[in-house]
C-alpha positions in Angstrom: 0.0 0.0 0.0 1.1 3.6 -0.6 0.2 6.8 1.0 1.2 10.3 -0.2 1.1 13.9 0.9 2.7 17.1 -0.5 3.6 20.4 1.2 4.7 23.7 -0.2 8.1 24.1 1.5 10.8 26.4 -0.1 13.9 24.2 0.2 16.6 22.4 -1.9 17.5 18.8 -1.9 20.8 19.6 0.0 19.0 21.6 2.7 16.4 18.8 3.1 19.2 16.2 3.4 21.1 18.3 5.9 18.2 19.1 8.2 16.2 15.8 8.0 18.1 13.5 10.3 17.3 10.8 12.7 17.8 13.2 15.6 15.3 15.8 14.2 12.5 13.2 13.4 10.2 14.2 16.3 10.2 17.8 15.2 9.1 16.8 11.7 6.5 14.3 12.6 4.2 14.3 15.7 3.8 10.5 15.3 7.4 10.0 16.3 7.6 10.6 20.0 11.3 10.5 20.6 14.7 9.2 19.3 16.0 6.6 21.7 19.4 6.4 19.9 21.0 8.1 16.9 24.1 6.8 15.2 23.9 8.9 12.0 22.4 6.6 9.4 20.9 4.2 12.0 19.1 4.6 15.3 16.0 3.7 17.3 12.7 5.6 17.7 9.5 5.4 19.5 6.5 6.1 17.4 2.8 5.5 17.2 3.5 1.9 16.4 6.0 1.3 19.2 9.8 1.0 19.4 11.7 0.5 16.1 15.1 0.5 14.7 15.3 3.2 12.0 17.7 3.5 9.0 18.3 6.8 7.1 19.5 6.9 3.6 20.2 9.9 1.3 18.6 9.3 -2.1 18.2 11.3 -5.2 16.2 14.3 -4.3 15.7 13.6 -0.6 15.9 11.1 2.2 14.5 7.6 2.8 13.8 6.2 6.2 12.9 2.6 6.8 12.0 0.4 9.8 13.9 -2.8 9.1 12.3 -4.8 11.9 8.7 -3.7 11.1 6.5 -6.7 10.0 5.0 -4.4 7.2 8.4 -3.4 5.7 7.3 0.2 6.3 9.4 2.9 4.7 8.9 6.5 3.8 10.7 9.1 1.8 10.7 12.9 1.8 11.8 14.4 -1.5 11.7 17.8 -3.3 12.4 19.3 -6.7 10.0 17.0 -8.7 7.5 18.1 -11.3 4.7 19.2 -11.4 5.5 21.1 -8.2 9.3 21.4 -7.8 8.9 23.7 -4.7 6.9 21.2 -2.9 8.1 18.3 -0.8 6.6 14.9 -1.3 6.0 12.4 1.6 5.6 8.8 0.3 5.1 6.0 2.6 4.9 2.3 1.6 4.2 -1.0 3.3 4.5 -4.5 1.8 0.8 -5.3 1.8 -1.9 -4.5 -0.7 -4.6 -4.7 2.0 -4.5 -4.3 5.7 -6.9 -3.7 8.7 -8.7 -0.4 8.9 -6.8 0.7 12.1 -3.4 0.2 10.6 -4.4 1.9 7.3 -5.7 4.8 9.4 -2.4 5.0 11.4 -0.4 5.1 8.2 -2.7 8.1 7.0 -2.1 9.8 10.3 1.7 9.3 10.1 1.7 10.9 6.6 -0.6 13.7 7.7 1.7 14.4 10.7 4.6 14.6 8.4 2.8 17.1 6.3 1.8 19.2 9.2 5.4 19.0 10.7 7.1 19.8 7.4 5.0 23.0 7.1 5.9 23.9 10.7 9.5 22.8 10.8 10.3 23.4 7.0 8.8 26.8 6.9 11.3 28.1 9.6 14.8 29.3 9.1 17.0 26.9 7.4 20.1 28.6 8.5 21.2 30.3 5.4 18.8 33.3 5.6 20.8 36.0 7.3 18.3 38.9 7.3 14.8 39.5 8.1 14.2 40.6 4.4 15.4 37.1 3.2 13.2 35.4 5.7 10.2 37.4 4.6 11.0 36.5 1.0 11.2 32.8 1.5 8.7 32.2 4.4 5.4 30.6 4.0 2.3 32.7 5.1 2.0 30.7 8.3 1.4 33.1 11.1 2.9 30.8 13.6 6.3 30.6 11.8 9.2 31.3 14.2 11.9 32.0 11.7 12.2 35.8 12.4 12.7 35.1 16.1 16.0 33.5 15.1 17.4 36.8 13.8 
């Protein structure tokens, strides 16, 4: 099964790969409660499905995360720069089943929705290269809760 979401986030592949790490997962997705360990490309998280090992891999146009111990072979990617909306990020989650029980399907939808919401919140903020308020205003989304300007 596959689940998708898109979010309008002004970013580049290199910025996305730099900022989207195992350590930062809880700030990007409310369904990921905390990081239990982080060793760069491997770690352990606690999320809405419980405790899992997580792997991180940089791929063309973004980052892939997988839960190698998950009985559903769950993985998700966060990519950017693709047509028809190159200024959007795409969140794409897959599992190795064509059907599943409603509760699990709903939890996958929630996970992707949490990524979309978190991406808007986290991705809209300062990416570290905007050095003036004018640059921030130029690149920020219209989210009134955006905190980027507080960093300058």
